[in-house]
C-alpha positions, 0 to 999 in steps of 0.5 A: 121258337121259329127259325129265321127263315120261317120268320120271313115266311110268317112275315109275308103271310102276315102282311098278306093277311092284313093288307087290303089288297094283293101286295107286289113283290116290291112292297113286301121287299121294301118292308123286309129289306128296309128293316134288315130282317134278311137279304133279297136272296133269302126273301125271294127264296121264302116267297118262292117256297110259299108259292110252291106250297100254295100258301100264297098265289102269284099273279103277274100283270105287266111284269109286276108280280102280285101276291095274295094269301090262299085259304091254306096260307091263312090256316097256316098263319092262324097256327103259327102267328103267335111265333111272330113277335108283337113288335114285328106284327106292330111294324107290319100293321103300321107299314100297311097303314102308311102305304095303304092310304097311298094305295087307296088313293092311287088309281091303277091302270093295268094293261096286259095282252095275250095271244087268243085262239084266232091267232090275234092278240087280245088286250085287257085294259083296266082302270081300278080305283080303291079296288073298284074296277071303273073300266074293264076294256077288252080289245083285239089287236091286229098284231103283237106290236099293236098289242104292246103299243096299246099296253104302253099307251094305256096309262097315259091315255086312259083318263082321256078315253074314260072321259070320252066314253062317259061323255058319249054314253051319258 
């Protein structure tokens, strides 16, 4: 029988294995906290330990943490998945199905910046629909303020920019 703390970790692994894409910290938290399996502190500790053990990977983009299952995480889950009750597995599946439809329909517009080797700031802007990249645009901004401004404005302007690019190229 798994300890409660181990169960939280297994739920996270199970969620990531059965999701169609990476899950955000808030998506994982929403599922576990809404069902009162544990508190926020214990959940974050469990997630942190999974990252440290390299069972899941964390990617941060525009202050949002995304998690995905590693091969080691998948192997670990295959050994211990039976420790999760069928009720919990069913709840996870239903939750992912209900939010999965929303995620499939949603268009993601991530934008992030980083300092490049020339001392400028590179900005990567994307439009992703149903896990397919429609636009992946890399720009060099003259300074940090410009890079931040591009990232801030991208979600509001991206569809207009995409339409203009397509108009010019077709």
